[in-house]
C-alpha positions as CSV (number, residue, x, y, z in Angstrom):
1,M,-5.3,11.1,-42.5
2,A,-2.2,13.2,-42.9
3,G,-0.2,12.9,-46.0
4,P,3.5,12.2,-46.2
5,V,5.7,14.7,-44.5
6,P,7.8,16.5,-47.2
7,V,11.5,15.8,-46.8
8,T,13.7,18.9,-46.8
9,P,16.8,18.3,-48.8
10,T,20.1,18.7,-46.8
11,I,22.2,21.5,-48.2
12,P,25.9,20.4,-48.2
13,V,28.3,22.7,-46.4
14,P,30.2,24.7,-49.0
15,R,33.8,23.6,-49.5
16,R,36.7,26.0,-49.4
17,P,38.2,26.3,-52.9
18,V,41.3,24.3,-53.3
19,V,44.3,26.5,-53.8
20,P,47.3,24.7,-55.2
21,D,50.2,24.6,-52.6
22,A,48.2,26.9,-50.3
23,P,49.5,27.0,-46.7
24,E,47.4,25.2,-44.2
25,A,48.2,27.2,-41.1
26,G,49.6,30.4,-42.4
27,G,46.4,31.9,-43.9
28,P,44.6,30.4,-46.9
29,G,45.6,31.8,-50.3
30,T,48.3,34.0,-49.0
31,D,51.0,32.4,-51.0
32,V,51.4,29.6,-53.5
33,G,54.2,27.4,-54.9
34,P,57.6,27.4,-53.3
35,D,56.7,30.0,-50.7
36,A,53.8,27.8,-49.5
37,R,56.1,24.8,-49.4
38,A,58.5,26.8,-47.2
39,R,55.7,27.9,-44.9
40,R,54.6,24.3,-44.5
41,W,58.1,23.2,-43.8
42,Y,58.5,25.8,-41.0
43,E,55.1,25.1,-39.5
44,D,54.7,21.4,-39.9
45,E,58.2,20.0,-39.8
46,L,59.7,22.4,-37.2
47,G,56.5,23.6,-35.4
48,W,57.5,27.2,-35.8
49,P,54.6,29.6,-36.1
50,T,54.6,32.1,-39.0
51,V,52.9,35.4,-39.8
52,P,50.1,35.2,-42.4
53,G,50.9,36.8,-45.7
54,P,54.0,37.5,-47.7
55,P,56.9,37.9,-47.1
56,L,57.2,34.7,-45.0
57,R,58.0,35.7,-41.4
58,L,58.7,33.6,-38.3
59,V,57.3,34.5,-34.9
60,T,59.9,34.7,-32.1
61,G,59.3,34.0,-28.4
62,V,57.3,30.8,-29.0
63,R,59.6,28.1,-30.1
64,F,62.8,30.1,-30.0
65,D,64.3,33.6,-29.2
66,V,67.0,35.3,-31.2
67,L,70.3,37.0,-30.3
68,E,71.4,39.3,-33.2
69,V,75.1,40.3,-33.2
70,P,77.7,41.5,-35.8
71,A,78.8,38.7,-38.1
72,E,82.3,38.6,-36.6
73,A,81.0,38.1,-33.1
74,G,78.6,35.5,-34.4
75,A,81.3,33.6,-36.1
76,R,83.3,33.4,-32.8
77,A,80.2,32.0,-31.1
78,L,79.8,29.0,-33.4
79,R,82.2,26.9,-31.3
80,H,79.9,27.3,-28.3
81,L,76.9,25.9,-30.2
82,A,75.8,22.3,-30.7
83,P,76.2,21.1,-34.3
84,G,72.5,21.4,-35.0
85,S,72.0,24.8,-33.4
86,P,70.4,27.0,-36.1
87,V,72.2,30.2,-37.2
88,I,71.1,32.8,-39.7
89,L,73.3,35.1,-41.7
90,R,71.6,38.4,-42.7
91,G,74.0,40.8,-44.4
92,D,76.7,41.8,-41.9
93,R,74.6,40.4,-39.0
94,V,74.3,36.9,-37.5
95,E,71.1,35.7,-35.7
96,L,71.7,33.0,-33.2
97,L,68.6,31.0,-32.3
98,V,68.3,30.3,-28.6
99,A,65.8,28.8,-26.3
100,P,62.5,30.7,-25.7
101,G,62.8,32.9,-22.6
102,S,66.4,33.8,-23.3
103,A,65.6,37.3,-24.4
104,E,64.0,38.0,-21.1
105,E,67.0,36.6,-19.2
106,L,69.5,38.6,-21.3
107,P,69.6,41.9,-19.4
108,G,70.1,40.2,-16.0
109,L,72.6,37.9,-17.5
110,L,74.7,40.7,-19.0
111,E,74.6,42.4,-15.6
112,W,75.8,39.3,-13.8
113,L,78.6,38.9,-16.4
114,E,79.6,42.5,-15.7
115,W,78.7,43.6,-19.3
116,G,75.7,45.7,-18.1
117,P,77.4,49.1,-18.2
118,V,79.0,48.5,-21.6
119,S,77.3,49.6,-24.8
120,L,77.1,46.5,-26.9
121,D,75.9,46.0,-30.5
122,L,73.7,43.1,-29.4
123,R,69.9,42.8,-29.8
124,A,67.5,40.1,-28.5
125,L,64.1,39.2,-30.1
126,G,61.6,37.4,-27.9
127,P,57.8,37.4,-27.5
128,G,56.0,39.7,-29.9
129,G,58.9,39.8,-32.4
130,T,59.1,38.5,-35.9
131,L,61.9,38.0,-38.5
132,E,61.9,37.4,-42.2
133,A,62.4,33.7,-42.8
134,P,65.4,32.5,-44.8
135,A,64.7,30.1,-47.7
136,P,64.9,26.5,-46.4
137,A,68.3,24.9,-47.0
138,G,69.2,21.5,-48.2
139,P,69.3,19.3,-51.3
140,A,65.5,19.0,-51.4
141,W,65.2,22.8,-51.8
142,A,67.9,23.3,-54.4
143,S,65.5,23.0,-57.3
144,S,62.3,24.1,-55.5
145,G,61.8,27.0,-57.8
146,R,62.0,29.6,-55.0
147,P,63.9,32.7,-56.1
148,A,67.5,32.9,-55.0
149,S,67.9,35.3,-52.0
150,A,68.9,38.8,-52.9
151,Q,72.3,40.1,-51.7
152,G,72.0,40.9,-48.0
153,A,68.9,38.7,-47.5
154,A,68.8,36.1,-44.8
155,V,70.3,32.7,-45.5
156,W,70.9,29.7,-43.2
157,L,74.5,29.6,-42.0
158,R,73.5,26.5,-40.0
159,P,70.0,25.3,-41.0
160,P,67.8,23.5,-38.5
161,G,68.0,19.8,-38.7
162,P,65.0,17.5,-39.3
163,G,62.7,16.9,-36.4
164,R,61.5,19.6,-34.0
165,E,62.7,17.8,-30.9
166,D,66.3,17.6,-32.0
167,V,66.2,21.3,-33.0
168,E,64.8,22.4,-29.7
169,T,67.3,20.5,-27.6
170,S,70.1,22.1,-29.7
171,L,69.1,25.7,-28.7
172,P,71.4,27.4,-26.1
173,A,69.5,27.8,-22.8
174,M,70.0,28.7,-19.2
175,P,70.5,25.6,-17.0
176,G,67.2,24.7,-15.5
177,M,65.0,26.5,-18.1
178,P,61.8,24.6,-18.8
179,G,62.3,21.9,-21.5
180,T,66.1,21.9,-21.3
181,T,68.7,19.7,-19.8
182,A,71.5,21.3,-17.9
183,A,74.8,20.9,-19.8
184,P,77.9,20.0,-18.0
185,A,79.9,20.8,-21.1
186,V,79.0,23.2,-23.9
187,G,77.5,21.5,-26.9
188,R,77.7,18.0,-25.4
189,E,75.4,15.7,-27.2
190,G,72.0,15.3,-25.6
191,S,72.0,18.5,-23.7
192,A,71.4,22.2,-24.5
193,P,74.5,24.4,-25.0
194,D,75.1,26.8,-22.2
195,L,73.5,30.2,-22.8
196,V,75.8,31.9,-20.2
197,R,79.0,31.1,-22.1
198,L,77.5,32.0,-25.4
199,V,76.4,35.4,-24.2
200,D,79.7,36.1,-22.5
201,T,81.5,35.2,-25.8
202,V,79.3,37.3,-28.1
203,A,79.4,40.2,-25.6
204,A,83.2,40.2,-25.5
205,H,83.5,40.2,-29.3
206,C,80.7,42.8,-29.8
207,H,82.8,45.0,-27.5
208,R,86.0,44.4,-29.5
209,V,84.2,45.1,-32.8
210,R,82.9,48.4,-31.3
211,L,86.4,49.4,-30.1
212,R,88.0,48.6,-33.4
213,R,85.3,50.6,-35.3
214,G,85.7,53.5,-33.0
215,S,89.4,53.7,-33.4
216,A,89.3,53.3,-37.2
217,G,88.2,56.9,-37.7
218,R,91.0,58.6,-35.7
219,P,94.7,59.0,-36.3
220,A,97.0,56.4,-34.8
221,G,98.9,57.6,-31.7
222,P,101.6,56.1,-29.6
223,R,99.1,54.4,-27.4
224,D,97.4,52.6,-30.4
225,Q,99.3,49.4,-30.2
226,P,97.9,46.0,-31.4
227,L,96.2,44.1,-28.7
228,A,96.5,40.4,-28.3
229,F,93.4,38.5,-27.3
230,S,93.3,34.9,-26.2
């Protein structure tokens, strides 16, 4: 008669070591403390993918695209944005977050608005791009222990509000773009601000900034009279 069959002990699956404040989706152990909290805020609260490893960088072309313009042009564009539309200030540049797909639409939109032949200090970031993430803004982050941003580093001029759905509906978009609602008025509550008017505004002010910079280095002549813009 056969004896009892020996029982092979079950080897437990090894557990990953617990890293305090380690990011869950941004790569284990890549950062700890305040940086890990910031990564979780971007990924979990806003649904924005990040690039693993320091420094913390956001992926563009997935949840949003970016229009980067001189700060003066960006300031003029603020009135064309919904109150919750996120805006980043990075040195003397402003980065306007817009709906994904906007970067691809930009060249054709500039042509349609008759800005195509004009050299503009305007750059778009879409799929495949990244940008260094500003430190999260708000009272909850005031004493987070994250180092203060260095001069010229990115800061939130208008931070994204709580809730990814509210943030996404605040992003300027072309009427009829997937996931957006056509807006009969710019920035009207419950609809995406109009990307066409936003691009036309920043293009006009980018052009004015370029003209002013170009004329600053040459002597004033009889034709150099102040121009009045409405």
